[in-house]
C-alpha atoms as an extended CHARMM CRD file, in Angstrom:
* protein
*
       182  EXT
         1         1  MET       CA            -68.5160000000       78.5720000000      149.0790000000  PROA      1               0.0000000000
         2         2  ILE       CA            -72.3180000000       78.3570000000      148.8470000000  PROA      2               0.0000000000
         3         3  ARG       CA            -73.8670000000       75.9340000000      151.1860000000  PROA      3               0.0000000000
         4         4  LYS       CA            -76.6110000000       73.5230000000      150.2940000000  PROA      4               0.0000000000
         5         5  THR       CA            -78.9510000000       75.1470000000      152.8410000000  PROA      5               0.0000000000
         6         6  GLN       CA            -78.4830000000       78.5540000000      151.1930000000  PROA      6               0.0000000000
         7         7  ILE       CA            -79.4650000000       77.0760000000      147.8030000000  PROA      7               0.0000000000
         8         8  SER       CA            -82.5160000000       75.4470000000      149.4140000000  PROA      8               0.0000000000
         9         9  ARG       CA            -83.5340000000       78.7890000000      150.9400000000  PROA      9               0.0000000000
        10        10  VAL       CA            -83.1590000000       80.5500000000      147.5880000000  PROA      10              0.0000000000
        11        11  ARG       CA            -85.2560000000       77.8630000000      145.8850000000  PROA      11              0.0000000000
        12        12  ALA       CA            -87.8670000000       77.9930000000      148.6370000000  PROA      12              0.0000000000
        13        13  GLY       CA            -88.0110000000       81.7910000000      148.3480000000  PROA      13              0.0000000000
        14        14  ALA       CA            -88.4220000000       81.5710000000      144.5570000000  PROA      14              0.0000000000
        15        15  LEU       CA            -91.1650000000       78.9670000000      144.9130000000  PROA      15              0.0000000000
        16        16  ALA       CA            -92.9460000000       81.1170000000      147.4800000000  PROA      16              0.0000000000
        17        17  ALA       CA            -92.7660000000       84.1240000000      145.1350000000  PROA      17              0.0000000000
        18        18  VAL       CA            -94.1980000000       82.0780000000      142.2510000000  PROA      18              0.0000000000
        19        19  ALA       CA            -96.9710000000       80.7760000000      144.5100000000  PROA      19              0.0000000000
        20        20  LEU       CA            -97.7610000000       84.3160000000      145.6880000000  PROA      20              0.0000000000
        21        21  VAL       CA            -97.9740000000       85.5790000000      142.0870000000  PROA      21              0.0000000000
        22        22  ALA       CA           -100.3050000000       82.6790000000      141.2130000000  PROA      22              0.0000000000
        23        23  VAL       CA           -102.5630000000       83.4270000000      144.1910000000  PROA      23              0.0000000000
        24        24  MET       CA           -102.6440000000       87.1480000000      143.3580000000  PROA      24              0.0000000000
        25        25  ALA       CA           -103.4630000000       86.4290000000      139.7060000000  PROA      25              0.0000000000
        26        26  ALA       CA           -106.3120000000       84.1600000000      140.7650000000  PROA      26              0.0000000000
        27        27  ALA       CA           -107.6420000000       86.7960000000      143.1590000000  PROA      27              0.0000000000
        28        28  CYS       CA           -107.5140000000       89.4810000000      140.4740000000  PROA      28              0.0000000000
        29        29  ALA       CA           -109.4050000000       87.3900000000      137.9200000000  PROA      29              0.0000000000
        30        30  SER       CA           -112.7840000000       89.0410000000      137.3900000000  PROA      30              0.0000000000
        31        31  VAL       CA           -115.0050000000       86.0310000000      138.0270000000  PROA      31              0.0000000000
        32        32  PRO       CA           -114.1090000000       82.4060000000      138.5180000000  PROA      32              0.0000000000
        33        33  PRO       CA           -116.0930000000       80.0040000000      136.3520000000  PROA      33              0.0000000000
        34        34  GLY       CA           -119.1050000000       78.3480000000      137.9300000000  PROA      34              0.0000000000
        35        35  SER       CA           -122.7770000000       78.6740000000      138.7280000000  PROA      35              0.0000000000
        36        36  TYR       CA           -124.1860000000       81.4900000000      140.8550000000  PROA      36              0.0000000000
        37        37  GLN       CA           -127.4550000000       81.4380000000      142.7600000000  PROA      37              0.0000000000
        38        38  GLY       CA           -128.6650000000       84.9260000000      141.8090000000  PROA      38              0.0000000000
        39        39  GLY       CA           -130.3220000000       87.1100000000      144.4090000000  PROA      39              0.0000000000
        40        40  THR       CA           -132.6300000000       89.9680000000      145.2900000000  PROA      40              0.0000000000
        41        41  TYR       CA           -131.3080000000       93.5180000000      145.4760000000  PROA      41              0.0000000000
        42        42  THR       CA           -132.9450000000       96.6990000000      146.7490000000  PROA      42              0.0000000000
        43        43  VAL       CA           -132.4930000000       99.5340000000      144.2610000000  PROA      43              0.0000000000
        44        44  PRO       CA           -132.9510000000      103.2740000000      144.7210000000  PROA      44              0.0000000000
        45        45  VAL       CA           -135.6250000000      104.6550000000      142.3930000000  PROA      45              0.0000000000
        46        46  THR       CA           -137.3020000000      108.0340000000      142.1690000000  PROA      46              0.0000000000
        47        47  LEU       CA           -140.6540000000      109.1930000000      140.8330000000  PROA      47              0.0000000000
        48        48  PRO       CA           -139.5360000000      111.9620000000      138.4610000000  PROA      48              0.0000000000
        49        49  GLY       CA           -140.8380000000      115.4710000000      138.9800000000  PROA      49              0.0000000000
        50        50  GLN       CA           -143.3390000000      117.0200000000      136.5770000000  PROA      50              0.0000000000
        51        51  GLN       CA           -145.6770000000      119.9870000000      136.2550000000  PROA      51              0.0000000000
        52        52  ILE       CA           -149.3530000000      119.2280000000      135.5870000000  PROA      52              0.0000000000
        53        53  SER       CA           -152.6410000000      121.1190000000      135.5730000000  PROA      53              0.0000000000
        54        54  HSD       CA           -156.1500000000      119.7560000000      135.7960000000  PROA      54              0.0000000000
        55        55  GLN       CA           -159.4480000000      121.5020000000      135.1460000000  PROA      55              0.0000000000
        56        56  PHE       CA           -162.3520000000      121.1120000000      137.6380000000  PROA      56              0.0000000000
        57        57  GLY       CA           -165.2510000000      123.0840000000      136.1240000000  PROA      57              0.0000000000
        58        58  GLN       CA           -164.2410000000      126.7410000000      136.5150000000  PROA      58              0.0000000000
        59        59  CYS       CA           -161.2280000000      125.8170000000      138.6330000000  PROA      59              0.0000000000
        60        60  THR       CA           -157.7050000000      124.7570000000      137.6930000000  PROA      60              0.0000000000
        61        61  ALA       CA           -155.3850000000      122.8900000000      139.9800000000  PROA      61              0.0000000000
        62        62  SER       CA           -151.6940000000      123.3830000000      139.2090000000  PROA      62              0.0000000000
        63        63  VAL       CA           -149.4370000000      120.7160000000      140.6570000000  PROA      63              0.0000000000
        64        64  THR       CA           -145.6720000000      120.6910000000      140.7260000000  PROA      64              0.0000000000
        65        65  VAL       CA           -144.6080000000      117.1470000000      141.5230000000  PROA      65              0.0000000000
        66        66  PRO       CA           -141.0740000000      117.0970000000      142.9500000000  PROA      66              0.0000000000
        67        67  ASP       CA           -138.7170000000      114.1360000000      142.5220000000  PROA      67              0.0000000000
        68        68  ILE       CA           -139.9650000000      111.6800000000      145.1460000000  PROA      68              0.0000000000
        69        69  PRO       CA           -137.9320000000      108.6290000000      146.2760000000  PROA      69              0.0000000000
        70        70  ILE       CA           -139.8490000000      105.3340000000      146.1710000000  PROA      70              0.0000000000
        71        71  GLN       CA           -139.0050000000      102.8720000000      148.9270000000  PROA      71              0.0000000000
        72        72  GLY       CA           -138.9550000000       99.1040000000      148.4950000000  PROA      72              0.0000000000
        73        73  ALA       CA           -138.0820000000       98.6790000000      144.8080000000  PROA      73              0.0000000000
        74        74  ILE       CA           -136.3140000000       95.3730000000      144.2190000000  PROA      74              0.0000000000
        75        75  VAL       CA           -134.5720000000       93.6300000000      141.3650000000  PROA      75              0.0000000000
        76        76  THR       CA           -134.3730000000       89.8340000000      141.3410000000  PROA      76              0.0000000000
        77        77  VAL       CA           -131.4770000000       88.3470000000      139.3720000000  PROA      77              0.0000000000
        78        78  PRO       CA           -131.8960000000       84.6700000000      138.4430000000  PROA      78              0.0000000000
        79        79  ALA       CA           -129.1530000000       82.0690000000      138.7830000000  PROA      79              0.0000000000
        80        80  PHE       CA           -126.5340000000       82.1890000000      136.0140000000  PROA      80              0.0000000000
        81        81  SER       CA           -123.3160000000       80.4740000000      134.9870000000  PROA      81              0.0000000000
        82        82  VAL       CA           -119.9410000000       81.9310000000      134.1070000000  PROA      82              0.0000000000
        83        83  ALA       CA           -117.5750000000       80.1340000000      131.7430000000  PROA      83              0.0000000000
        84        84  GLU       CA           -113.7890000000       80.5100000000      131.9430000000  PROA      84              0.0000000000
        85        85  GLY       CA           -112.6480000000       83.8060000000      130.3900000000  PROA      85              0.0000000000
        86        86  GLN       CA           -116.1020000000       85.4070000000      129.9610000000  PROA      86              0.0000000000
        87        87  THR       CA           -116.0340000000       89.1710000000      130.4050000000  PROA      87              0.0000000000
        88        88  SER       CA           -119.7660000000       89.7820000000      129.9500000000  PROA      88              0.0000000000
        89        89  ILE       CA           -122.7930000000       87.5570000000      130.3070000000  PROA      89              0.0000000000
        90        90  THR       CA           -126.3820000000       88.0050000000      129.1910000000  PROA      90              0.0000000000
        91        91  VAL       CA           -128.7190000000       87.3320000000      132.0920000000  PROA      91              0.0000000000
        92        92  PRO       CA           -132.3540000000       86.8180000000      130.9790000000  PROA      92              0.0000000000
        93        93  ASN       CA           -135.4730000000       87.2590000000      133.1220000000  PROA      93              0.0000000000
        94        94  VAL       CA           -134.2110000000       89.8790000000      135.5370000000  PROA      94              0.0000000000
        95        95  MET       CA           -137.3790000000       90.8340000000      137.4270000000  PROA      95              0.0000000000
        96        96  VAL       CA           -138.1430000000       94.3520000000      138.6340000000  PROA      96              0.0000000000
        97        97  SER       CA           -140.7680000000       95.0220000000      141.2890000000  PROA      97              0.0000000000
        98        98  ILE       CA           -141.8550000000       98.4940000000      142.3740000000  PROA      98              0.0000000000
        99        99  PRO       CA           -144.4660000000       98.4320000000      145.1470000000  PROA      99              0.0000000000
       100       100  GLY       CA           -147.6400000000      100.4580000000      144.9820000000  PROA      100             0.0000000000
       101       101  ALA       CA           -147.6430000000      103.4890000000      147.2290000000  PROA      101             0.0000000000
       102       102  THR       CA           -149.2440000000      106.7560000000      148.1780000000  PROA      102             0.0000000000
       103       103  LEU       CA           -146.6480000000      109.4990000000      148.3240000000  PROA      103             0.0000000000
       104       104  VAL       CA           -147.1150000000      112.9660000000      149.7800000000  PROA      104             0.0000000000
       105       105  GLY       CA           -146.2510000000      115.3840000000      147.0150000000  PROA      105             0.0000000000
       106       106  GLY       CA           -146.5080000000      118.8500000000      148.5470000000  PROA      106             0.0000000000
       107       107  THR       CA           -149.0970000000      121.5100000000      147.7140000000  PROA      107             0.0000000000
       108       108  ALA       CA           -151.1600000000      122.3640000000      144.6470000000  PROA      108             0.0000000000
       109       109  GLU       CA           -152.3510000000      125.8310000000      143.7220000000  PROA      109             0.0000000000
       110       110  LEU       CA           -156.1020000000      126.1180000000      143.1510000000  PROA      110             0.0000000000
       111       111  VAL       CA           -157.4180000000      128.9060000000      140.8970000000  PROA      111             0.0000000000
       112       112  CYS       CA           -161.1720000000      129.4090000000      140.2740000000  PROA      112             0.0000000000
       113       113  ASP       CA           -162.6030000000      132.0490000000      137.9240000000  PROA      113             0.0000000000
       114       114  GLY       CA           -159.1990000000      133.7300000000      137.7530000000  PROA      114             0.0000000000
       115       115  GLN       CA           -158.8920000000      134.0470000000      141.5390000000  PROA      115             0.0000000000
       116       116  THR       CA           -156.2090000000      132.1230000000      143.4130000000  PROA      116             0.0000000000
       117       117  LEU       CA           -157.9470000000      130.3560000000      146.2660000000  PROA      117             0.0000000000
       118       118  GLY       CA           -154.7600000000      129.0850000000      147.8520000000  PROA      118             0.0000000000
       119       119  SER       CA           -152.6300000000      126.0180000000      148.1110000000  PROA      119             0.0000000000
       120       120  VAL       CA           -153.8730000000      122.6260000000      149.1820000000  PROA      120             0.0000000000
       121       121  PRO       CA           -151.9070000000      119.4480000000      149.9450000000  PROA      121             0.0000000000
       122       122  PHE       CA           -151.8070000000      116.6660000000      147.3750000000  PROA      122             0.0000000000
       123       123  SER       CA           -150.6660000000      113.0790000000      147.2140000000  PROA      123             0.0000000000
       124       124  ILE       CA           -149.8320000000      110.7150000000      144.3810000000  PROA      124             0.0000000000
       125       125  THR       CA           -151.0460000000      107.1280000000      144.3560000000  PROA      125             0.0000000000
       126       126  PHE       CA           -149.8750000000      104.4130000000      141.9780000000  PROA      126             0.0000000000
       127       127  ALA       CA           -150.3250000000      100.6940000000      141.6290000000  PROA      127             0.0000000000
       128       128  GLY       CA           -147.3720000000       98.3760000000      142.0420000000  PROA      128             0.0000000000
       129       129  THR       CA           -145.6760000000       97.2410000000      138.8770000000  PROA      129             0.0000000000
       130       130  PHE       CA           -143.7020000000       94.1990000000      137.8890000000  PROA      130             0.0000000000
       131       131  ALA       CA           -141.5210000000       93.9040000000      134.7860000000  PROA      131             0.0000000000
       132       132  ALA       CA           -138.9660000000       91.5790000000      133.2660000000  PROA      132             0.0000000000
       133       133  SER       CA           -135.8380000000       92.6520000000      131.4760000000  PROA      133             0.0000000000
       134       134  GLU       CA           -132.6240000000       91.2100000000      130.1740000000  PROA      134             0.0000000000
       135       135  GLY       CA           -129.3850000000       92.2880000000      131.7640000000  PROA      135             0.0000000000
       136       136  THR       CA           -125.7190000000       92.2340000000      130.8440000000  PROA      136             0.0000000000
       137       137  LEU       CA           -123.2710000000       91.3210000000      133.5950000000  PROA      137             0.0000000000
       138       138  ASP       CA           -119.8300000000       92.9220000000      133.4120000000  PROA      138             0.0000000000
       139       139  THR       CA           -117.7370000000       90.2800000000      135.1800000000  PROA      139             0.0000000000
       140       140  ALA       CA           -114.9750000000       92.7590000000      136.0870000000  PROA      140             0.0000000000
       141       141  THR       CA           -117.2660000000       95.1980000000      137.9360000000  PROA      141             0.0000000000
       142       142  LYS       CA           -119.9660000000       92.6630000000      138.9170000000  PROA      142             0.0000000000
       143       143  THR       CA           -122.5730000000       95.1300000000      137.6730000000  PROA      143             0.0000000000
       144       144  ILE       CA           -125.6800000000       94.1660000000      135.7230000000  PROA      144             0.0000000000
       145       145  THR       CA           -126.9820000000       96.7850000000      133.3240000000  PROA      145             0.0000000000
       146       146  LEU       CA           -130.5770000000       96.1960000000      132.3060000000  PROA      146             0.0000000000
       147       147  THR       CA           -131.4320000000       96.3100000000      128.6090000000  PROA      147             0.0000000000
       148       148  ASP       CA           -134.6610000000       98.1760000000      129.3730000000  PROA      148             0.0000000000
       149       149  THR       CA           -134.0190000000      100.6170000000      132.2180000000  PROA      149             0.0000000000
       150       150  ALA       CA           -137.4290000000      102.3240000000      132.0410000000  PROA      150             0.0000000000
       151       151  VAL       CA           -140.4660000000      101.1170000000      133.9870000000  PROA      151             0.0000000000
       152       152  ASP       CA           -143.8460000000      102.8500000000      133.5780000000  PROA      152             0.0000000000
       153       153  LEU       CA           -146.0160000000      103.2680000000      136.6590000000  PROA      153             0.0000000000
       154       154  SER       CA           -149.5460000000      102.5000000000      135.5830000000  PROA      154             0.0000000000
       155       155  GLU       CA           -152.6830000000      103.8110000000      137.2270000000  PROA      155             0.0000000000
       156       156  ALA       CA           -150.9540000000      106.8050000000      138.8070000000  PROA      156             0.0000000000
       157       157  SER       CA           -153.3120000000      109.4670000000      140.1260000000  PROA      157             0.0000000000
       158       158  VAL       CA           -153.2600000000      112.7640000000      141.9880000000  PROA      158             0.0000000000
       159       159  ASP       CA           -155.4720000000      113.3910000000      145.0140000000  PROA      159             0.0000000000
       160       160  ILE       CA           -155.8680000000      117.0300000000      145.9560000000  PROA      160             0.0000000000
       161       161  GLY       CA           -157.5060000000      117.2590000000      149.3720000000  PROA      161             0.0000000000
       162       162  GLY       CA           -161.2580000000      116.9030000000      148.8070000000  PROA      162             0.0000000000
       163       163  LEU       CA           -161.3430000000      117.3110000000      145.0060000000  PROA      163             0.0000000000
       164       164  PRO       CA           -161.9820000000      114.4120000000      142.6170000000  PROA      164             0.0000000000
       165       165  THR       CA           -158.8770000000      112.2990000000      141.9510000000  PROA      165             0.0000000000
       166       166  PHE       CA           -157.4120000000      112.7190000000      138.4660000000  PROA      166             0.0000000000
       167       167  PRO       CA           -154.8740000000      110.6830000000      136.4710000000  PROA      167             0.0000000000
       168       168  LEU       CA           -151.2190000000      111.5800000000      136.5150000000  PROA      168             0.0000000000
       169       169  PRO       CA           -149.5590000000      111.2920000000      133.0960000000  PROA      169             0.0000000000
       170       170  THR       CA           -147.7930000000      107.9230000000      133.2080000000  PROA      170             0.0000000000
       171       171  PRO       CA           -144.5000000000      108.4750000000      135.0130000000  PROA      171             0.0000000000
       172       172  THR       CA           -141.4630000000      106.4790000000      133.9310000000  PROA      172             0.0000000000
       173       173  ILE       CA           -138.9770000000      105.2680000000      136.5220000000  PROA      173             0.0000000000
       174       174  THR       CA           -135.3580000000      104.8430000000      135.3730000000  PROA      174             0.0000000000
       175       175  LEU       CA           -133.4950000000      101.9620000000      136.9880000000  PROA      175             0.0000000000
       176       176  PRO       CA           -129.8150000000      102.1520000000      137.9720000000  PROA      176             0.0000000000
       177       177  GLY       CA           -127.1930000000       99.4700000000      137.3190000000  PROA      177             0.0000000000
       178       178  ILE       CA           -127.2790000000       96.6750000000      139.8760000000  PROA      178             0.0000000000
       179       179  THR       CA           -124.1040000000       95.5400000000      141.6020000000  PROA      179             0.0000000000
       180       180  VAL       CA           -124.3920000000       91.8290000000      142.3430000000  PROA      180             0.0000000000
       181       181  SER       CA           -122.4550000000       89.7820000000      144.8310000000  PROA      181             0.0000000000
       182       182  TYR       CA           -121.3570000000       86.2080000000      144.2570000000  PROA      182             0.0000000000
């Protein structure tokens, strides 16, 4: 004979299992609906390497610019809202800021009248840049992919110890996806 307390325990166990499944389903949902405050995120960016030469009268400076990490690049994501069941969201006005800097690049080879004079240190200087882009938020991965992932660094120049500064062909920085927290 089954006792009333055994039936109550079975029912309680079944209710607990249903409640656990409901909690797990809610936790696995990609993003609950609501408004999110946005935020500022530091992103890793790199000045891409390139080979350039510049003529100074009878002399040519050959510069091999290695990939150089740029510190302090940030992406600011504005506040946005998520509706029930959305899997991706367009987020307008994502701001990208790359600070101006002077980066040590290595050495440049200096050749005058066909004679190699040696290697001299060089640095690269560029102005800070600020850009806006649109992003798409994947609610499952919480990653924003920018529509325009390329940012040009304007006013970039090369300074080779003691020689006149010359312009660096405009380098383009490629931005990674941004993982947001909310």
